[in-house]
C-alpha positions as a printed NumPy array, in Angstrom:
array([[-24.198, -25.321,  40.047],
       [-20.222, -25.405,  40.242],
       [-18.787, -28.35 ,  38.666],
       [-15.559, -29.1  ,  40.077],
       [-12.887, -31.277,  38.195],
       [-10.638, -33.718,  40.064],
       [ -6.891, -33.282,  39.515],
       [ -5.217, -36.105,  37.789],
       [ -1.507, -36.788,  37.294],
       [ -0.729, -37.622,  33.747],
       [  2.536, -39.302,  32.384],
       [  3.923, -39.329,  29.243],
       [  4.4  , -36.619,  26.358],
       [  3.188, -33.185,  27.26 ],
       [  2.227, -31.362,  24.061],
       [  3.151, -27.685,  23.92 ],
       [  0.339, -24.985,  24.361],
       [  0.197, -23.86 ,  20.712],
       [ -0.601, -27.416,  19.652],
       [ -3.489, -28.296,  22.053],
       [ -6.907, -27.834,  20.582],
       [ -8.853, -24.925,  21.955],
       [-11.641, -26.114,  24.357],
       [-15.016, -26.059,  22.864],
       [-16.538, -23.175,  25.18 ],
       [-16.658, -19.447,  25.249],
       [-13.161, -19.194,  26.7  ],
       [-12.   , -21.444,  23.46 ],
       [-13.914, -19.445,  20.968],
       [-12.401, -16.275,  22.295],
       [ -8.915, -17.644,  21.951],
       [ -9.516, -18.711,  18.44 ],
       [-10.945, -15.341,  17.556],
       [ -8.009, -13.694,  18.958],
       [ -5.581, -15.947,  17.012],
       [ -7.551, -15.166,  13.752],
       [ -7.509, -11.467,  14.497],
       [ -3.715, -11.687,  15.143],
       [ -2.973, -13.459,  11.849],
       [ -5.324, -11.101,   9.9  ],
       [ -3.234,  -8.083,  11.609],
       [  0.026,  -9.67 ,  10.681],
       [ -1.062, -10.415,   6.961],
       [ -2.225,  -6.932,   6.653],
       [  0.996,  -5.49 ,   8.121],
       [  2.829,  -7.802,   5.396],
       [  0.9  ,  -6.322,   2.607],
       [  1.228,  -3.023,   3.916],
       [  5.152,  -3.312,   4.208],
       [  5.151,  -5.086,   0.802],
       [  3.035,  -2.23 ,  -0.851],
       [  5.141,   0.341,   0.543],
       [  8.526,  -0.983,  -0.817],
       [  6.705,  -1.009,  -4.385],
       [  6.442,   2.789,  -3.934],
       [  9.864,   3.278,  -2.182],
       [ 11.693,   1.211,  -4.837],
       [ 10.175,   3.166,  -7.801],
       [ 11.262,   6.425,  -6.067],
       [ 14.785,   5.119,  -5.519],
       [ 15.088,   3.8  ,  -9.084],
       [ 13.736,   6.879, -10.568],
       [ 16.04 ,   9.052,  -8.712],
       [ 19.36 ,   6.988,  -8.982],
       [ 18.776,   5.098, -12.076],
       [ 19.472,   1.615, -10.951],
       [ 18.794,   0.118, -14.294],
       [ 15.13 ,  -1.396, -13.401],
       [ 12.74 ,   0.887, -14.64 ],
       [ 15.192,   3.634, -15.064],
       [ 18.422,   3.097, -17.133],
       [ 21.793,   3.994, -15.555],
       [ 22.667,   7.361, -15.815],
       [ 19.115,   8.645, -16.469],
       [ 17.952,   8.784, -13.041],
       [ 16.396,  12.231, -11.596],
       [ 19.842,  12.915, -10.075],
       [ 21.43 ,  12.608, -13.385],
       [ 19.216,  15.355, -14.77 ],
       [ 16.492,  12.963, -16.165],
       [ 12.717,  13.619, -15.634],
       [ 10.733,  10.717, -14.045],
       [  7.518,  11.865, -15.639],
       [  8.327,  13.268, -19.266],
       [  8.619,   9.828, -20.869],
       [  5.346,   8.426, -19.211],
       [  3.425,  11.315, -19.485],
       [  4.402,  12.607, -22.941],
       [  3.53 ,   9.277, -24.358],
       [  0.283,   9.374, -23.218],
       [ -1.77 ,   8.249, -26.057],
       [ -5.436,   7.085, -24.924],
       [ -7.9  ,   8.994, -22.966],
       [ -9.609,  12.381, -22.62 ],
       [ -6.968,  13.709, -20.779],
       [ -3.985,  13.177, -23.253],
       [ -3.328,  16.932, -24.094],
       [ -3.25 ,  17.767, -20.353],
       [ -0.756,  15.27 , -19.583],
       [  1.604,  16.042, -22.536],
       [  1.442,  19.685, -21.327],
       [  2.761,  18.907, -17.628],
       [  5.041,  16.26 , -18.748],
       [  8.487,  16.935, -17.649],
       [  7.731,  20.234, -15.738],
       [  9.612,  20.922, -12.64 ],
       [  6.745,  21.133, -10.322],
       [  5.259,  17.732, -12.057],
       [  8.513,  16.154, -11.209],
       [  8.675,  17.411,  -7.757],
       [  4.973,  16.37 ,  -6.929],
       [  5.451,  13.023,  -8.273],
       [  8.487,  11.972,  -6.524],
       [  7.615,  13.543,  -3.247],
       [  4.334,  11.307,  -3.346],
       [  6.089,   8.18 ,  -4.318],
       [  8.451,   8.915,  -1.321],
       [  5.903,   9.906,   1.22 ],
       [  3.508,   6.926,   0.549],
       [  6.435,   4.408,   0.643],
       [  7.735,   5.788,   3.807],
       [  4.418,   5.834,   5.377],
       [  3.434,   2.604,   4.48 ],
       [  6.383,   0.901,   5.285],
       [  6.485,   2.637,   8.729],
       [  2.835,   2.522,   9.319],
       [  2.278,   6.285,   9.953],
       [ -0.239,   8.535,   8.729],
       [ -2.082,   6.12 ,   6.913],
       [ -5.357,   8.134,   6.464],
       [ -3.501,  10.995,   4.81 ],
       [ -1.502,   8.512,   2.789],
       [ -4.708,   6.545,   1.606],
       [ -6.143,  10.04 ,   0.313],
       [ -3.008,  11.194,  -1.45 ],
       [ -2.3  ,   7.541,  -2.842],
       [ -5.702,   7.232,  -4.285],
       [ -5.508,  10.663,  -6.125],
       [ -2.016,   9.488,  -7.421],
       [ -3.575,   6.247,  -8.617],
       [ -6.673,   7.826,  -9.978],
       [ -4.115,  10.213, -12.128],
       [ -2.085,   7.133, -13.384],
       [ -4.985,   5.172, -14.123],
       [ -6.364,   8.235, -16.23 ],
       [ -3.089,   8.312, -18.028],
       [ -3.14 ,   4.543, -18.996],
       [ -6.927,   4.804, -19.555],
       [ -7.754,   0.981, -19.533],
       [-11.351,   1.305, -21.164],
       [ -9.577,   2.155, -24.478],
       [ -9.211,  -0.852, -27.1  ],
       [ -7.185,   1.263, -29.012],
       [ -4.686,   4.089, -28.645],
       [ -5.037,   7.497, -30.561],
       [ -2.522,   6.029, -33.346],
       [ -5.157,   3.292, -34.142],
       [ -2.871,   0.479, -32.538],
       [ -4.302,  -1.994, -29.99 ],
       [ -3.99 ,  -0.536, -26.476],
       [ -3.257,  -3.985, -25.111],
       [ -5.65 ,  -3.222, -22.197],
       [ -6.904,  -6.499, -20.49 ],
       [ -9.689,  -4.896, -18.304],
       [-12.025,  -1.847, -19.128],
       [-11.999,  -0.843, -15.411],
       [-10.349,  -2.838, -12.798],
       [ -6.406,  -2.658, -12.963],
       [ -3.364,  -2.737, -10.429],
       [ -4.057,   1.129,  -9.984],
       [ -7.39 ,   0.325,  -8.125],
       [ -5.99 ,  -2.366,  -6.28 ],
       [ -3.149,  -0.076,  -4.891],
       [ -5.964,   2.479,  -3.787],
       [ -8.241,  -0.028,  -2.14 ],
       [ -5.329,  -1.606,  -0.224],
       [ -4.285,   1.73 ,   1.054],
       [ -8.111,   2.615,   2.139],
       [ -8.039,  -0.834,   3.794],
       [ -4.837,   0.034,   5.581],
       [ -6.241,   3.354,   6.958],
       [ -9.641,   1.947,   7.972],
       [ -8.11 ,  -1.013,   9.893],
       [ -5.154,   0.857,  11.518],
       [ -2.791,  -1.267,  10.033],
       [  0.279,   0.649,  11.049],
       [ -0.307,  -0.608,  14.765],
       [  1.167,  -3.913,  13.882],
       [  4.87 ,  -4.14 ,  12.796],
       [  4.859,  -0.356,  12.518],
       [  5.052,   2.768,  14.165],
       [  1.3  ,   3.827,  14.047],
       [  0.932,   3.504,  17.791],
       [  3.577,   5.926,  18.592],
       [  2.646,   8.275,  15.763],
       [ -1.044,   8.359,  17.202],
       [  0.437,   9.63 ,  20.505],
       [  1.668,  12.587,  19.024],
       [ -0.383,  15.402,  20.452],
       [ -0.767,  17.091,  17.185],
       [ -1.91 ,  13.822,  15.625],
       [ -4.211,  12.976,  18.487],
       [ -6.111,  16.373,  18.049],
       [ -6.545,  15.746,  14.305],
       [ -7.558,  12.54 ,  13.684],
       [ -7.148,  12.765,   9.707],
       [ -3.328,  12.749,  10.281],
       [ -3.567,   9.213,  11.835]])
């Protein structure tokens, strides 16, 4: 049975469409779901861009010595090493000797800096998020192992000041990058759609 509603003329103030409550029917439920999905996509986009900025800023600061984590005149372009100070100071965990051996090496600096740059640019632009998630997870795992949060004391006997035996910001960054890849977060406020249309990328889903 079809139900016909008679058209009535209304006078007074008309509310904008976005202020009106959605109808309690299937169309209304769809509208609410669409709004929620849109809000979630935008939230992920903001988180993706913010995370990318962290990596990109780290690259720029270590390259040019902008006097944040890297002092002025100590940047990579000034002859400084972006890995020597950190890796040579590793004093906890089973990989101490390994990190000491590779600290300040040319290939170590290049790999580390290219990883920071690539991850930062990819996250902020929304491209190659699957590849970025894989590379970023490996980088975060290595940095986690260098800090070794499970240790309560350093090899010198001093307190490690670790606040958690397992979960720290390295894992959060890795989980965030994996979430971006699984949700195609680069298609919102990013170049993900354009990137995915490239023939090479379309034929190789792992590049998306």
